[in-house]
Each structure stands twice: as structure tokens, then as C-alpha cells.
C-alpha positions in Angstrom: -5.9 17.4 14.8 -4.5 14.0 13.6 -6.5 12.2 16.2 -9.8 12.9 14.4 -8.8 10.1 11.9 -8.2 7.7 14.8 -11.5 8.5 16.4 -13.3 7.9 13.1 -12.0 4.3 13.0 -12.0 3.6 16.7 -8.3 3.8 17.8 -6.3 2.6 14.8 -3.1 4.2 15.9 -0.3 2.1 17.4 -0.8 3.6 20.8 -4.4 2.5 20.8 -4.3 -0.9 19.1 -5.4 -3.5 21.5 -4.5 -6.7 19.6 -1.1 -5.8 18.1 1.1 -8.5 19.4 4.8 -7.8 18.8 6.7 -10.3 16.7 9.9 -12.0 17.9 12.1 -9.2 16.7 11.4 -5.9 18.5 9.3 -3.3 16.8 9.9 0.4 17.2 8.7 1.9 20.5 7.7 5.5 20.9 5.7 7.8 23.2 3.9 11.1 23.0 7.3 12.8 23.3 8.8 11.0 20.3 7.8 10.1 16.8 9.0 7.9 13.9 10.9 9.6 11.2 11.1 7.8 7.8 13.7 7.9 5.1 14.3 5.8 1.9 17.7 4.2 1.7 18.8 4.8 -1.9 21.2 2.9 -4.1 19.6 -0.5 -4.1 16.6 -0.2 -6.5 16.3 1.3 -9.9 13.1 3.1 -8.8 15.2 5.1 -6.4 17.2 6.5 -9.2 16.0 9.7 -10.9 17.2 8.3 -14.2 14.6 5.6 -14.1 11.4 6.6 -16.0 8.3 5.3 -14.1 6.4 5.3 -17.4 8.6 2.7 -19.0 9.7 0.8 -15.9 8.8 -2.9 -15.8 9.3 -4.6 -12.5 9.1 -8.0 -14.1 12.0 -7.2 -16.5 14.3 -5.8 -13.7 14.1 -8.3 -10.8 11.7 -5.9 -9.0 14.2 -3.2 -9.7 17.0 -4.7 -7.5 20.3 -3.4 -8.7 23.1 -5.9 -9.4 25.8 -4.6 -7.1 28.0 -5.7 -4.2 27.3 -5.1 -0.5 29.8 -4.7 2.3 28.6 -8.0 3.8 29.1 -10.1 0.6 32.2 -11.7 2.2 29.9 -13.4 4.6 27.8 -14.9 1.9 28.2 -18.1 -0.1 29.3 -17.8 -3.7 26.0 -19.4 -4.7 23.9 -16.6 -3.2 21.6 -14.8 -5.6 21.3 -11.0 -5.6 18.2 -11.2 -3.5 19.9 -13.5 -0.9 22.8 -11.1 -0.7 20.5 -8.2 -0.3 18.6 -10.0 2.4 21.8 -10.7 4.4 22.8 -7.0 4.1 19.4 -5.8 5.4 19.5 -8.3 8.2 23.0 -7.0 9.2 21.7 -3.4 9.1 19.1 -4.3 11.7 21.5 -6.3 13.8 23.9 -3.4 13.9 21.3 -0.6 14.4 20.2 0.6 17.8 16.8 -0.1 19.3 15.5 3.2 17.9 16.3 2.3 14.3 14.4 -0.3 12.2 15.0 -1.2 8.5 12.1 -2.8 6.6 11.7 -3.7 2.9 8.2 -2.7 1.9 6.7 -4.2 -1.2 4.1 -1.7 -2.5 1.6 -3.3 -4.9 -1.0 -1.4 -6.8 -4.3 -3.2 -7.4 -5.2 -4.6 -10.9 -7.3 -2.6 -13.3 -10.7 -1.9 -11.8 -14.0 -1.0 -13.5 -13.5 2.6 -12.4 -10.3 2.7 -14.3 -12.0 1.4 -17.4 -14.8 4.0 -17.0 -12.4 6.9 -16.6 -10.5 5.8 -19.7 -13.7 5.5 -21.7 -15.5 8.7 -20.7 -12.3 10.7 -20.3 -11.0 12.2 -17.1 -12.9 15.6 -17.2 -16.3 13.9 -17.7 -15.4 11.2 -15.2 -14.4 13.6 -12.5 -17.3 15.9 -12.8 -20.2 13.5 -13.5 -19.6 9.8 -13.7 -17.3 9.3 -10.7 -20.0 10.3 -8.2 -22.4 7.7 -9.5 -22.4 4.0 -8.6 -22.3 3.0 -12.3 -23.9 3.6 -15.7 -26.5 0.9 -15.8 -24.2 -1.5 -17.6 -21.1 -1.4 -15.4 -20.7 -0.8 -11.6 -17.7 1.0 -10.2 -18.8 1.8 -6.7 -16.1 0.1 -4.5 -14.9 -1.1 -7.9 -14.0 -4.8 -8.6 -11.1 -5.7 -10.8 -11.7 -6.3 -14.5 -10.6 -9.5 -16.3 -7.5 -7.5 -17.3 -7.0 -6.5 -13.7 -7.1 -10.1 -12.7 -4.5 -10.9 -15.4 -2.3 -8.1 -14.0 -2.5 -9.7 -10.5 -1.8 -13.1 -12.0 1.3 -11.6 -13.7 2.5 -10.4 -10.3 1.8 -13.9 -8.9 3.8 -15.5 -11.7 6.7 -13.2 -11.2 6.7 -13.8 -7.5 6.8 -17.5 -8.2 9.7 -17.0 -10.6 11.7 -15.0 -8.0 11.0 -17.6 -5.4 12.3 -20.4 -7.7 15.2 -18.6 -9.3 16.3 -15.9 -6.9 15.2 -17.3 -3.5 13.7 -13.9 -2.8 12.7 -13.2 0.8 9.0 -13.8 1.2 6.8 -11.2 2.9 6.4 -12.0 6.6 3.4 -9.7 7.0 0.7 -8.8 4.5 -1.5 -5.6 4.7 -4.3 -4.6 2.3 -6.6 -1.7 1.7 -10.3 -2.4 2.6 -11.4 -1.6 -1.0 -12.5 -4.6 -3.0 -10.1 -4.2 -5.9 -7.2 -4.5 -3.5 -8.7 -7.4 -1.5 -9.1 -9.3 -4.8 -5.6 -8.4 -6.2 -3.8 -9.5 -3.0 -5.7 -12.8 -3.1 -4.8 -13.6 -6.7 -1.2 -12.5 -6.2 -0.3 -14.4 -3.0 -2.8 -17.1 -2.2 -1.3 -19.8 -4.5 2.4 -19.1 -3.9 4.6 -21.7 -2.1 4.8 -19.6 1.1 6.4 -20.4 4.4 4.2 -22.2 6.9 5.3 -19.7 9.6 4.3 -16.7 7.5 1.2 -17.7 5.5 -0.9 -15.3 3.4 -3.3 -14.0 6.0 -3.4 -10.3 5.3 -4.6 -7.7 7.7 -7.2 -5.3 6.3 -6.3 -1.8 7.4 -8.7 1.1 7.0 -6.1 3.8 6.4 -4.3 2.0 3.5 -7.3 2.9 1.4 -7.2 5.2 -1.7 -7.3 9.0 -1.3 -10.8 9.8 -0.1 -12.1 11.7 -3.1 -15.9 11.7 -3.0 -15.9 9.3 -5.9 -18.0 6.2 -5.3 -15.1 3.9 -6.3 -13.4 5.0 -3.1 -16.3 4.1 -0.8 -15.6 0.8 0.9 -18.0 -2.0 1.6 -19.1 -2.7 5.2 -17.2 -4.9 7.6 -19.7 -7.7 7.2 -19.2 -7.8 3.5 -15.4 -7.9 3.7 -15.5 -10.6 6.3 -17.9 -12.8 4.3 -16.2 -12.2 1.0 -12.7 -12.8 2.3 -13.0 -15.0 5.3 -9.3 -15.7 5.6 -8.4 -12.1 6.0 -7.9 -10.5 9.4 -9.7 -7.2 9.9 -7.9 -4.9 12.3 -9.4 -4.1 15.7 -11.7 -1.1 15.7 -12.7 -1.5 12.1 -16.2 0.1 11.8 -19.1 -1.7 10.2 -19.9 1.2 7.9 -17.4 3.5 6.1 -17.0 6.5 8.4 -14.4 8.3 6.3 -16.1 8.5 2.9 -18.2 11.6 2.4 -20.2 12.1 -0.8 -19.1 15.1 -2.9 -16.2 15.8 -0.5 -12.5 14.8 -0.6 -9.5 15.0 1.7 -6.5 17.2 0.6 -3.1 15.6 -0.1 -1.6 16.9 3.2 -4.3 15.1 5.2 -3.8 12.0 3.1 -0.1 12.0 4.0 -1.0 12.4 7.7 -3.3 9.5 7.4 -0.6 7.4 5.6 1.9 8.2 8.3 -0.6 7.2 11.0 -1.0 3.7 9.5 2.7 3.3 8.8 3.4 4.2 12.4 0.9 1.6 13.4 2.7 -1.0 11.2 6.3 0.0 12.1 5.4 0.4 15.8 3.7 -3.0 16.2 5.2 -5.3 13.6 8.7 -6.5 14.2 9.0 -8.2 10.8 11.4 -6.9 8.1 9.7 -8.0 4.9 6.3 -6.4 4.4 3.7 -6.4 1.7 1.1 -3.6 1.2 -1.5 -3.9 -1.5 -3.0 -0.5 -2.0 -3.7 2.1 -4.7 -1.8 4.4 -7.0 -2.8 7.6 -5.0 -2.2 6.0 -1.6 1.2 4.5 -2.7 2.2 8.0 -3.9 1.3 9.3 -0.4 3.3 6.5 1.3 6.3 7.3 -0.9 6.1 10.9 0.2 6.0 9.9 3.8 9.1 7.6 3.2 10.9 10.5 1.5 11.1 8.6 -1.7 11.1 10.3 -5.1 7.8 10.5 -7.0 7.3 7.2 -8.7 3.9 6.4 -10.3 2.7 2.8 -10.5 0.6 1.4 -13.2 -2.3 -0.9 -12.3 -0.9 -4.2 -11.1 2.6 -3.0 -10.7 4.8 -3.7 -7.6 7.9 -2.0 -6.3 10.0 -2.7 -3.1 11.4 0.1 -1.0 14.2 -0.1 1.6 13.0 2.1 4.5 14.8 3.4 7.5 12.5 4.2 10.4 14.0 6.0 13.4 12.4 7.0 16.7 13.4 10.6 17.5 12.6 12.8 20.4 10.2 15.7 20.0 7.0 16.1 18.0 6.5 16.1 14.2 6.5 19.5 12.5 2.7 19.4 12.0 -0.1 17.0 12.5 -2.9 19.5 11.9 -5.5 18.6 9.3 -8.0 20.7 7.4 -11.7 19.9 6.6 -12.6 17.9 3.5 -13.1 20.1 0.5 -16.1 20.1 -1.9 -15.3 18.4 -5.2 -16.3 20.0 -8.5 -19.2 18.4 -10.3 -21.4 19.1 -13.3 -25.1 18.8 -13.3 -25.5 18.0 -17.0 -24.5 14.7 -18.3 -21.5 15.1 -20.7 -22.0 13.8 -24.2 -22.0 10.0 -24.2 -19.8 7.9 -26.5 -21.8 5.9 -29.1 -21.2 2.6 -27.2 -21.5 1.7 -23.6 -18.8 0.0 -21.5 
């Protein structure tokens, strides 16, 4: 059952979270006889459009993908408003006019910068990576267990920071009011580079919450095994670690991985936690390509792959509805395929 995930991380679901203080605007409320249903509101971002190719999409060349269009609320806006200011006013109006069971949020989904595991997979090739190298901590030269970002990955995160700075200056883009981040090092590093130097509001500073279930798909690869709680706290002392976060990684299992259906259930669990306890509208989540793909599935968004370091916003409608979800049943982890013989090595090391 779904609750096995919650037990593993000591009550991470919204109904169990002890220190989730609601923000001034009300968050969604639901009980055992109701659940949150998500949908993506299309027509506002290029990434929502099937005609947009994820492979060539550049968020920095397209204003985060925000479409230049009019809104029904434009007559309430000053002529000097930028596209982002007009969009913010429209979203604010949506929330004002919606009932207590409906909440609209704009979620910025950021993929971490390139990690040493990405470099290793590119070097060895995906088949050799999956069957042999990925289950090891490194190769003697490079370490990819709980992978750190490479210099290129740091540059990708800085590119995101610079673009955020340009949007703040030129577009007066709404800043995130809440920040969430995966517990894996590459995301912790990426979020820090991206947001820590921006001119943020004093009322909404960059103090991200580390959430267990925003981690990458649990694959059995060592790059997806997180560090312990003490390491995260010591390495990123400004970050808040959610209540119930275990000292050791209780979800990672060597040579075993979760199936996509289970990952989507996990993603919905953490999204329910956020939407059920956080009354803010503008949310940042720094995570992973596989986990972002899962989040998009939960949101009902079309498939949209993110390159390392890329960011896309999504306008999400969350509605509390009566009844129970169609299925919250999970299946056991499955054994991943490995090879006992080291594949032929390239002539150079990474």
C-alpha cells in the first residue's frame, strides 16, 4: 500500500507532518474520504504545446516558455505591466475566484546541473553504465555515488541564476515563495548556485526544504543513494530538512529499483504534502529528470524531457474531490539487470 513509503521516512505525508505550518493563504484540506486531483492548465507556456520540441527548447530564449498573449484580467493591469506581471495577476485572480477546494500554483521544476554520473554514462555508454558501472561508487578516478555536479553542471546552474536575475530585472517575474529540493547532493548544490545570490524578497528568502520523496527514481544505481541526514545538515546548514527525515537512506536498495507506477505514487505523495500544507502560489522544486517526468505525469502534463540544468514552470490546478484515488497499491522493487564482467574500457579514463 502507499503508506509503506510514508512509514519508511517516518510520516512524510501531509496528514502526518507535525511541523507543516499553513501560510497566510489557505492550503488545500482533505481527509481520508477525499483526495487531491491534479491537472495542468494549458495555453500559457510553450512547453504545454505538443508543437514544442523538448529537444530544442531553450528556456532562456523563451522567457521560461511564457507565451505572449492577453488574459481576461488585462483590463485591471497597468499598461506598463510585463508579460509575467500580467500572468501573475491572472493567476492571483484564479485563486481569488476559485472555491476552497481548488488551488492554482505555478511550479518551477528545475533539473540539477550535470553530475559526474551523467559524465560517466556518456563516457562508458548507457548499456555498460547500466549493467556494470552504475552499481559501483566510482572508477578510481571519478566518484558518482550520490553524485556531485561537474564544473559544467555548476555553469548550467549559474546560467539558471543569471536568467532568473534577468527576469527579475526586466520582467519583474514573481519570485518563488517556497523552495523544495531533492536530498541528493547534485540538487542541493544546483539549488544553492541558482538561488542563493539572487535579490530575493526578505519575506521569502532562499531557505529550501529538503524532501525525501522529491529524489530521483530509486534505481539501484549508487548515484541515486543519498547521503545521511548529518552530512546534508552539515554541508548545507541553511537548508531545512523536513520532519521525520531518517539519518540513513531507507529507500535505496542495492541492485533493486522501483517501477514507474510506484514512483508516480511517491511523487503524488510528496505533491499532496506540498499542496496540502503550503498556501503559497509560486513554488520552486529542484529535482531530477526522471522525477520531474514523474511529477509531470501526476500533473497530467504532456511528456517533456528536461536537459541537465533546465527549468520549466507549470500552471497546476489542484482540486480536492470526494472519494479515493483509483489505485494507491504498489509493487515490490524489481531486481535490476547487471553484468559480472567488466565491459571493454575506453583508452582513457574520465
